[in-house]
C-alpha positions as CSV (number, residue, x, y, z in Angstrom):
1,M,99.2,126.4,101.4
2,T,102.7,125.3,103.1
3,I,105.5,124.8,101.0
4,T,108.8,122.4,101.9
5,D,112.2,123.7,101.5
6,N,113.4,121.9,98.4
7,S,117.0,122.3,99.1
8,P,118.9,119.5,100.3
9,N,118.7,118.3,104.0
10,L,120.8,118.8,106.4
11,N,120.2,115.7,107.9
12,D,120.5,114.1,104.3
13,R,123.9,115.7,104.3
14,I,125.3,114.3,107.2
15,D,127.4,111.7,105.0
16,E,129.1,115.0,103.0
17,L,129.8,117.6,105.7
18,S,133.5,118.2,106.0
19,D,136.3,116.1,107.6
20,K,137.1,119.6,109.5
21,R,133.7,119.4,111.6
22,K,134.5,115.9,112.3
23,R,138.1,116.1,113.4
24,L,136.3,119.2,115.5
25,L,133.6,116.8,117.0
26,A,136.3,114.2,117.9
27,Q,138.8,116.4,119.5
28,L,136.1,118.3,121.6
29,I,134.7,114.8,122.8
30,G,137.9,113.5,123.3
31,N,139.6,116.0,125.1
32,S,136.4,116.5,127.8
33,D,137.9,116.2,131.2
34,D,134.1,114.3,132.4
35,S,133.6,112.3,129.0
36,G,133.9,109.2,130.8
37,R,131.9,110.2,133.7
38,V,130.1,107.0,135.6
39,Y,126.5,107.2,137.2
40,E,126.6,107.7,140.5
41,S,123.2,106.6,142.2
42,P,121.7,109.3,145.0
43,K,123.3,108.6,148.2
44,N,120.1,109.9,150.7
45,E,116.3,110.1,150.5
46,L,116.4,113.8,150.0
47,E,118.3,113.0,146.1
48,K,116.5,109.8,145.3
49,K,113.2,112.2,145.6
50,L,114.6,114.5,143.4
51,A,115.8,111.6,141.1
52,T,112.4,110.1,140.7
53,I,110.8,113.5,139.9
54,W,114.2,113.9,137.4
55,Q,113.6,110.6,136.0
56,K,109.9,111.0,134.7
57,T,110.4,114.7,133.4
58,F,112.8,113.6,130.9
59,N,111.6,110.2,130.5
60,K,114.6,108.2,131.4
61,A,115.2,105.6,133.8
62,L,118.5,106.3,135.7
63,I,119.3,110.1,135.9
64,G,123.0,110.1,137.9
65,R,123.2,112.7,141.2
66,H,125.5,114.8,139.2
67,E,123.6,115.2,135.7
68,N,123.6,118.9,134.9
69,Y,119.7,119.7,134.4
70,F,120.4,121.9,131.5
71,A,122.0,119.1,129.5
72,L,119.3,116.7,130.7
73,G,116.9,119.6,128.2
74,G,116.2,121.3,130.9
75,D,114.2,124.6,130.5
76,S,110.8,127.2,131.9
77,L,108.2,124.3,130.8
78,S,110.6,120.9,132.7
79,S,111.2,123.5,135.7
80,I,107.5,123.7,135.8
81,R,107.0,120.0,135.9
82,I,109.9,119.7,138.3
83,T,108.5,122.1,140.9
84,A,104.7,120.9,140.8
85,Q,105.8,117.6,141.5
86,A,107.9,118.4,144.0
87,S,105.1,120.6,146.0
88,L,103.3,117.3,146.0
89,L,106.8,115.5,147.8
90,G,107.0,118.3,150.8
91,M,109.8,120.6,148.7
92,N,109.5,123.7,148.0
93,I,111.7,123.8,145.3
94,K,111.6,127.6,142.6
95,M,112.5,128.0,139.2
96,Q,116.2,129.8,140.6
97,D,116.7,127.1,142.5
98,L,116.9,125.1,139.7
99,I,118.8,127.3,137.5
100,K,122.1,128.3,140.5
101,H,121.7,124.9,141.4
102,P,121.4,122.6,138.2
103,T,122.1,118.9,139.9
104,I,120.6,116.0,142.1
105,A,123.4,116.8,144.1
106,Q,123.8,120.7,144.7
107,L,120.0,121.0,144.7
108,A,119.8,118.2,147.2
109,E,122.5,120.2,149.5
110,Y,120.3,123.8,149.2
111,L,117.5,121.9,150.2
112,D,118.8,120.2,152.8
113,E,121.2,123.8,154.4
114,T,117.9,126.1,153.9
115,G,114.7,123.5,154.7
116,G,113.3,123.6,151.0
117,D,112.1,119.8,152.1
118,T,109.3,120.3,154.4
119,Q,108.6,116.5,154.6
120,L,105.1,116.8,154.0
121,T,104.0,113.8,151.9
122,I,100.8,113.4,149.7
123,A,99.4,110.0,150.0
124,S,98.6,109.3,146.2
125,T,99.3,110.7,142.7
126,D,97.4,108.1,140.9
127,K,95.5,109.7,137.4
128,E,92.3,109.5,139.7
129,S,94.2,111.6,142.5
130,R,95.3,114.1,140.5
131,W,92.2,114.5,138.7
132,T,89.8,115.1,142.2
133,Y,92.3,116.8,143.5
134,L,91.6,120.2,140.8
135,F,87.9,119.6,141.6
136,S,86.1,123.4,142.8
137,D,82.5,123.8,142.8
138,K,83.1,127.1,142.2
139,E,83.3,128.8,139.2
140,Q,83.6,132.3,137.8
141,S,81.3,133.4,134.6
142,R,83.9,136.2,134.0
143,Y,87.6,136.3,133.6
144,P,90.5,138.6,132.4
145,L,92.4,138.4,128.9
146,T,95.8,136.7,129.8
147,P,98.8,139.2,127.5
148,I,98.4,136.3,124.7
149,Q,95.1,136.4,124.3
150,F,94.8,140.1,124.0
151,G,97.4,140.3,121.5
152,I,95.9,137.3,119.2
153,L,92.3,139.2,119.8
154,Y,93.9,142.3,118.4
155,H,95.9,140.8,115.5
156,C,93.2,138.2,114.2
157,K,90.7,141.9,114.2
158,M,93.1,143.1,112.1
159,E,92.9,140.1,109.4
160,P,89.2,138.6,110.1
161,K,89.8,137.1,106.8
162,S,92.9,134.9,107.6
163,P,93.4,132.5,109.6
164,L,95.5,133.4,112.1
165,Y,95.9,131.2,115.2
166,I,94.0,128.2,114.2
167,S,95.7,125.8,115.8
168,Q,95.8,121.8,114.3
169,L,97.0,118.5,115.2
170,Q,96.5,115.6,112.8
171,C,97.5,112.1,113.6
172,E,96.6,108.0,112.9
173,F,94.8,105.7,115.1
174,T,95.6,101.9,114.4
175,G,93.7,99.4,116.0
176,E,90.4,99.0,116.9
177,F,88.7,102.3,117.7
178,D,85.5,102.9,119.0
179,T,83.8,106.5,117.9
180,K,81.2,106.1,120.5
181,I,83.9,105.8,123.6
182,F,85.9,108.3,122.2
183,H,82.9,111.0,122.1
184,S,82.0,109.7,125.7
185,A,85.8,110.6,126.4
186,L,85.9,114.1,125.0
187,L,82.9,114.9,126.5
188,C,84.5,114.1,129.5
189,V,87.6,116.0,129.1
190,I,84.7,119.1,128.0
191,Q,83.1,119.2,131.2
192,R,86.8,118.6,133.3
193,F,88.6,121.5,131.6
194,P,86.6,124.9,131.9
195,G,89.2,126.5,130.0
196,V,87.9,124.4,126.9
197,R,84.7,126.3,126.9
198,A,85.9,129.5,126.7
199,A,84.0,132.3,125.2
200,F,84.9,135.4,123.8
201,P,81.4,138.3,123.3
202,P,83.0,141.4,122.0
203,E,81.1,143.1,125.0
204,L,83.7,141.8,127.6
205,V,86.4,141.9,124.8
206,A,86.2,145.6,125.2
207,E,85.8,145.4,128.9
208,Q,89.3,142.7,128.5
209,S,87.5,139.7,129.1
210,F,86.6,136.7,128.3
211,T,84.0,134.2,129.9
212,I,83.1,130.3,130.4
213,S,79.7,128.5,129.5
214,G,78.0,125.6,128.8
215,I,77.9,123.6,125.1
216,D,74.9,122.6,122.8
217,T,76.9,120.4,120.6
218,L,79.6,117.4,120.4
219,P,82.5,118.6,118.7
220,A,83.6,115.7,116.7
221,G,82.1,113.8,114.0
222,V,83.0,110.7,112.4
223,Y,83.5,110.6,108.3
224,E,83.8,107.7,106.0
225,V,86.3,108.3,103.2
226,D,85.1,106.4,99.7
227,N,88.4,104.4,99.0
228,E,91.5,103.8,101.1
229,E,93.6,105.1,97.7
230,N,92.3,108.7,98.3
231,S,92.4,109.0,102.2
232,L,95.3,110.6,102.0
233,A,93.8,113.4,99.8
234,D,90.6,113.5,101.6
235,V,92.3,114.2,104.8
236,A,94.0,116.7,103.2
237,E,90.7,118.4,101.8
238,L,89.3,118.3,105.5
239,A,91.8,119.8,107.1
240,Q,92.3,122.6,104.9
241,L,88.8,122.9,105.1
242,E,88.6,122.9,108.4
243,R,91.0,125.4,109.0
244,E,89.4,127.7,106.6
245,K,86.2,127.8,108.2
246,G,87.4,129.1,111.4
247,F,85.7,130.0,114.4
248,D,83.0,132.0,115.9
249,L,84.5,133.6,119.3
250,E,81.5,133.5,120.7
251,N,80.1,130.0,120.4
252,P,82.3,127.7,122.5
253,P,84.3,125.2,122.4
254,L,86.3,126.8,120.1
255,M,87.4,123.5,118.9
256,R,86.4,120.5,116.5
257,F,87.1,117.1,116.0
258,K,86.9,114.8,113.0
259,I,87.6,111.5,112.7
260,L,87.7,109.4,108.8
261,N,87.6,105.9,108.9
262,I,90.8,105.4,106.0
263,G,90.8,102.1,106.0
264,S,91.1,98.6,108.2
265,S,91.0,99.5,111.4
266,R,93.1,102.9,110.8
267,F,91.6,105.7,111.1
268,S,92.8,109.9,111.1
269,C,91.6,112.8,113.7
270,I,91.7,116.2,112.5
271,W,92.0,118.6,116.3
272,T,91.3,121.8,115.1
273,L,91.0,124.5,117.5
274,H,91.5,128.4,118.3
275,H,95.2,128.9,120.1
276,L,93.1,131.4,122.3
277,I,91.6,128.7,124.2
278,L,95.0,125.8,124.7
279,D,98.2,127.0,124.5
280,G,100.7,123.3,123.4
281,W,101.3,123.1,127.0
282,S,97.7,123.1,127.3
283,Q,96.8,120.8,124.2
284,E,99.2,118.1,125.6
285,I,97.4,117.5,128.9
286,V,93.7,117.8,126.7
287,L,95.2,114.7,124.4
288,E,96.9,113.3,127.7
289,E,93.5,113.4,129.9
290,L,91.2,112.6,126.6
291,F,93.3,109.3,126.1
292,A,93.1,108.3,129.3
293,A,89.5,108.5,129.9
294,Y,89.1,107.0,126.1
295,S,91.5,103.8,127.8
296,R,89.3,103.4,130.9
297,L,85.9,104.0,129.4
298,S,87.2,100.8,126.8
299,Q,88.2,99.3,130.3
300,G,84.5,99.5,131.7
301,Q,86.1,101.8,134.9
302,D,84.4,105.4,135.6
303,L,85.6,108.3,135.6
304,P,85.2,111.2,137.7
305,A,82.8,113.7,137.1
306,K,83.4,117.1,138.6
307,A,85.5,120.1,136.7
308,V,89.1,121.1,137.3
309,T,88.7,125.2,138.2
310,Y,90.1,127.5,136.0
311,A,90.0,130.8,138.5
312,Q,93.2,130.1,140.3
313,W,94.7,129.8,137.7
314,N,94.5,133.2,135.7
315,T,94.6,135.8,138.2
316,S,98.8,136.1,138.7
317,F,99.4,137.6,135.4
318,H,98.1,141.0,136.6
319,Q,99.9,140.9,139.5
320,A,103.9,141.0,138.8
321,L,106.3,143.9,140.7
322,A,106.3,146.9,138.9
323,P,108.9,148.6,139.9
324,K,111.3,145.6,139.8
325,A,110.0,145.1,135.9
326,A,110.4,148.7,135.0
327,A,113.6,148.5,136.1
328,Y,114.2,145.5,134.3
329,W,112.6,146.8,131.1
330,Q,114.8,149.3,130.9
331,A,117.9,148.5,131.1
332,H,117.2,145.8,128.9
333,L,116.2,147.9,126.1
334,A,117.7,151.0,126.7
335,G,119.3,152.4,123.8
336,Y,117.4,150.2,121.0
337,N,116.4,151.7,117.7
338,L,113.2,150.4,116.5
339,Q,114.0,151.7,112.5
340,N,117.4,149.2,112.7
341,D,118.6,147.1,110.0
342,Y,117.2,144.0,110.9
343,A,113.3,145.7,110.8
344,L,114.3,147.6,107.4
345,L,115.5,145.3,105.2
346,L,114.2,141.3,106.8
347,P,110.4,141.9,106.6
348,K,108.1,143.7,104.2
349,R,104.5,144.6,106.2
350,S,101.9,145.1,103.9
351,T,99.7,148.2,104.0
352,G,96.7,146.3,102.6
353,A,94.2,143.7,103.1
354,L,96.0,140.8,103.4
355,S,93.8,137.7,101.8
356,N,93.0,134.4,103.7
357,I,94.5,133.0,100.6
358,E,98.6,133.1,101.5
359,Q,101.7,130.9,100.3
360,N,103.9,129.9,103.1
361,D,106.9,128.5,103.4
362,E,108.3,125.9,105.8
363,F,111.7,125.3,105.8
364,S,112.9,122.0,108.2
365,L,116.0,120.4,109.7
366,E,117.2,117.2,111.4
367,L,120.0,117.5,114.4
368,N,120.3,114.0,115.9
369,F,122.0,114.1,119.2
370,T,124.5,111.3,117.5
371,D,126.1,113.9,115.2
372,F,125.4,117.0,116.7
373,P,125.8,116.6,120.3
374,I,124.1,119.6,121.3
375,L,123.4,118.1,124.9
376,W,126.3,116.8,126.3
377,F,127.8,120.2,124.4
378,S,125.5,122.7,126.5
379,E,126.7,120.6,129.8
380,Q,130.4,121.1,128.6
381,Q,130.4,124.5,128.9
382,G,127.8,125.1,131.5
383,I,124.7,126.3,128.8
384,T,121.5,125.8,127.7
385,P,120.4,123.9,124.4
386,C,117.9,127.0,124.2
387,A,120.9,129.1,124.5
388,V,122.7,127.3,121.3
389,M,120.0,127.1,119.9
390,L,118.8,130.7,120.3
391,S,122.7,132.2,119.4
392,A,122.6,130.1,116.3
393,L,120.0,132.7,115.1
394,F,120.9,135.6,115.9
395,L,124.6,134.5,114.4
396,A,122.4,133.7,111.0
397,L,120.2,137.1,111.7
398,F,123.6,139.5,112.2
399,K,124.9,137.3,108.8
400,T,122.1,137.8,106.6
401,V,121.2,141.6,107.4
402,Q,124.7,143.4,108.9
403,C,122.3,143.8,112.4
404,K,125.0,143.6,115.2
405,D,121.7,144.6,117.8
406,S,118.6,142.4,117.2
407,L,115.4,141.8,118.7
408,I,113.3,139.3,118.5
409,G,109.8,137.7,120.0
410,T,110.5,134.5,122.3
411,I,107.4,132.7,124.3
412,L,107.8,132.1,127.7
413,S,105.1,129.8,129.0
414,G,103.9,132.2,132.0
415,R,102.9,129.3,134.5
416,N,106.1,130.3,136.3
417,C,104.1,133.3,138.1
418,M,101.1,131.9,138.7
419,D,99.7,130.8,141.4
420,G,99.1,127.5,143.1
421,E,100.8,123.6,143.2
422,R,99.3,122.5,140.3
423,V,100.4,124.8,137.6
424,D,101.7,122.2,135.6
425,E,98.0,120.9,135.3
426,A,96.2,123.8,134.1
427,V,94.2,124.5,131.1
428,G,94.3,127.4,129.0
429,N,96.6,129.9,126.8
430,F,99.3,131.0,129.9
431,I,102.1,132.0,127.5
432,N,103.2,135.4,126.5
433,C,105.5,136.4,124.4
434,L,109.0,139.0,125.2
435,P,111.5,140.7,123.7
436,F,114.9,139.3,123.6
437,R,117.6,141.2,122.7
438,C,121.2,140.2,121.8
439,K,123.8,142.6,121.1
440,I,126.8,140.7,118.7
441,E,130.3,142.2,119.9
442,E,132.8,140.9,116.9
443,T,135.8,140.8,119.9
444,N,133.5,138.5,122.0
445,S,134.5,135.3,121.8
446,L,131.3,132.5,120.9
447,L,130.8,130.9,124.4
448,E,130.2,135.0,125.2
449,L,127.3,134.6,123.1
450,Y,126.1,131.5,124.4
451,L,126.3,132.9,128.2
452,S,124.9,135.8,127.3
453,C,121.6,134.1,125.5
454,K,121.4,131.5,128.3
455,E,121.3,134.4,131.5
456,D,119.1,136.6,129.3
457,F,116.7,134.0,128.9
458,L,117.0,133.2,132.8
459,N,116.0,136.8,133.8
460,L,113.1,137.2,131.4
461,M,111.5,134.0,133.4
462,E,111.3,136.6,136.2
463,Y,109.0,138.7,134.1
464,E,107.1,136.6,132.0
465,G,104.0,137.7,133.8
466,N,104.2,141.1,132.0
467,S,102.8,142.6,128.9
468,I,104.2,143.9,125.9
469,R,101.7,146.9,126.5
470,Q,103.4,146.9,130.1
471,I,106.7,146.9,128.3
472,Q,105.9,149.2,125.8
473,E,104.6,152.3,128.4
474,W,108.1,151.1,130.4
475,S,110.3,151.2,127.7
476,G,109.7,154.5,126.0
477,L,109.3,152.1,122.9
478,P,105.8,152.4,122.0
479,G,106.4,150.7,118.5
480,L,107.9,148.2,120.3
481,S,105.1,145.2,118.9
482,E,105.4,145.3,116.1
483,S,109.0,145.5,115.9
484,L,108.7,141.8,116.6
485,N,109.2,140.5,113.5
486,T,110.7,137.1,114.4
487,L,109.4,134.6,116.9
488,F,111.2,132.0,118.8
489,V,110.1,129.8,120.3
490,Y,111.8,126.6,121.9
491,E,109.3,123.4,122.8
492,N,110.1,120.5,124.9
493,F,106.8,118.7,125.5
494,K,106.4,115.2,126.4
495,G,105.2,114.2,123.2
496,V,103.0,111.1,121.6
497,H,105.3,107.9,122.5
498,E,103.8,108.8,126.0
499,L,100.1,108.7,124.9
500,N,101.2,105.2,123.5
501,Q,101.9,104.5,127.0
502,V,98.2,104.8,129.1
503,G,96.7,101.4,128.3
504,L,94.9,102.5,125.0
505,P,93.9,99.6,122.8
506,I,95.2,101.9,119.9
507,S,98.5,103.4,118.1
508,I,98.7,106.9,117.5
509,E,101.0,107.2,114.9
510,N,102.2,110.0,112.5
511,V,101.4,113.2,114.3
512,Q,101.7,115.9,112.7
513,F,101.2,119.5,114.0
514,N,99.9,123.7,112.1
515,I,99.8,126.6,113.0
516,M,99.5,130.2,111.3
517,E,100.4,133.2,113.8
518,H,100.7,137.1,112.8
519,Y,104.9,136.6,113.1
520,P,106.6,136.7,109.5
521,I,109.1,134.8,110.5
522,V,108.7,131.7,113.3
523,V,111.7,130.1,114.3
524,T,110.3,126.8,116.4
525,A,113.8,124.6,118.3
526,L,111.5,121.1,119.3
527,Q,114.2,118.7,121.2
528,S,113.1,115.2,121.7
529,T,115.1,112.1,123.7
530,E,117.4,111.6,120.1
531,S,117.3,115.2,118.2
532,M,116.8,118.7,117.7
533,R,114.2,119.2,115.1
534,V,114.3,122.7,113.6
535,V,111.3,124.3,112.2
536,M,110.8,128.1,110.0
537,R,107.1,129.0,108.8
538,V,107.2,132.2,106.8
539,R,104.8,134.5,105.5
540,N,105.4,135.5,102.4
541,S,103.4,138.2,102.3
542,L,105.0,139.7,104.9
543,V,108.3,139.3,103.9
544,R,111.5,139.7,101.3
545,T,112.2,136.2,100.4
546,E,115.3,136.5,98.7
547,K,116.7,137.3,103.1
548,V,114.6,134.9,104.6
549,K,116.4,131.8,101.7
550,Q,119.6,133.0,103.1
551,L,118.9,133.8,106.9
552,W,117.8,129.9,106.4
553,S,121.3,128.6,104.7
554,N,123.4,131.0,107.2
555,F,121.1,129.1,110.4
556,C,122.2,125.6,108.6
557,R,125.5,125.9,108.0
558,V,125.7,126.8,112.3
559,F,125.9,123.4,112.2
560,E,126.4,122.0,108.8
561,T,130.3,123.1,109.1
562,G,130.5,123.0,113.3
563,L,130.8,126.3,113.7
564,W,128.8,125.8,116.8
565,L,131.6,123.6,118.3
566,K,134.1,126.5,118.1
567,H,133.3,128.2,121.4
568,D,136.6,129.5,122.4
569,Q,137.3,131.4,118.9
570,S,135.8,135.2,118.2
571,M,132.6,135.8,116.6
572,N,134.8,137.5,114.1
573,T,136.6,134.5,113.3
574,V,133.1,132.5,113.3
575,L,131.4,135.1,111.3
576,F,134.1,134.8,108.6
577,E,134.0,131.4,108.3
578,L,130.2,131.1,108.4
579,G,130.7,133.2,104.9
580,N,133.0,131.4,102.9
């Protein structure tokens, strides 16, 4: 069961925020040297190409040549989209290039100087061309497990009765929904993407491999509810049953769709899948392709029949530059004490078998960019929105357990270390969880903490293909994986609103997402165009509840009191104010 925090929502308290915070925000905006920056259009063809790519990536009609990549919400995911799109237009852009040259003007100048613009042109980038571009008749039957798949399988084995890593997305359709067309579109997607047909038989898992095979039945069903009044209860009950049912990892596909007719021209969709086969990015791709296929089929249009190859995406996970990576992790984790106060005080690891019925808490807040201008502030200070959220979490951790040296798990896409021009369209589970370390120096300024988190996060991207097992060996910390009690996830996906822009005869609404991971605490920051939504999910069986509530309260206070804006103040001052 998921329990929502009963304390007052941060968003509901905006009108009650102190005049002090509002004056501070007004002062910062008023003192900004470029608060009145005027839009400046691209000056040449190269800048126009880059502007087109950025506009598509960030879903904005206009982006000026001096707008900052990080202020727009740039992160590892958007960098992948940009580099992939750029390759189609003949530009050889690396992730590091975006980091070092974060405006269109700077990046264009760099590409011009280095010859990064090859002037190669792909004739068409429409949906059909994109599908056919990826077609391959070659398909292996056996693939190596990615680092995240290995970890998920380990934890699923440790807690076989718990619905760990069962992902579930729920949404509603409004309009004339045709279930037969939906079935056809789903079949097309399953045929097109081999990754959704992955299976994990024990004999292959023992050799750190999995296979891709065919399927016998279509994983979808349509149900009628007794009456509209009971529809919500029916949907909730079925969703719970689907999570508890789980999956047989040997029999693909490890996903199911349940469609409920809940009223006149209203349908509820429950998509349940195992996290082994799809990461969040891949789920978005599958949904996009599913509803694009539905749209085309509903209009009587044909679809390409061949499948996207999987092999080209999976090989580079095990090709890290070992000497350089080993040196980095040794330095990054040098002197870390796995038995620090954070590890001792916050979680309480269970020694017995865990029940599949757990009381899990969920806390959430909405930081709208009008009252909390995180993107604007990030640009002003030369940091990233991700760094702001990470710093707030570390501040809250320090205030809660008084630990100056904390280590959390951080999710990266894994696609920056993959081969191929179309890595943004690969479907599978390619993400990786890496240890992120933060040392709180009380004499340093808050801005120094922001900059440190930004630099450390960007450094991690270079080594996101390393596994926890490798990192443990290189760092000399054999208990490292067990010490990652808190997971931080920063997401900036396109969102379901774009699905409603592909010519669908239906409208998609009320999207909800749910997953249970093995981590005691999972903090997810979801950036949209208008706000930053933060969700903290807690496995109560593994934590001290009172400490977790303190942690959440401290995290909220960082924003509620305006402390996150006081970048020039020492950590001592910020932490003092946080406690008063």
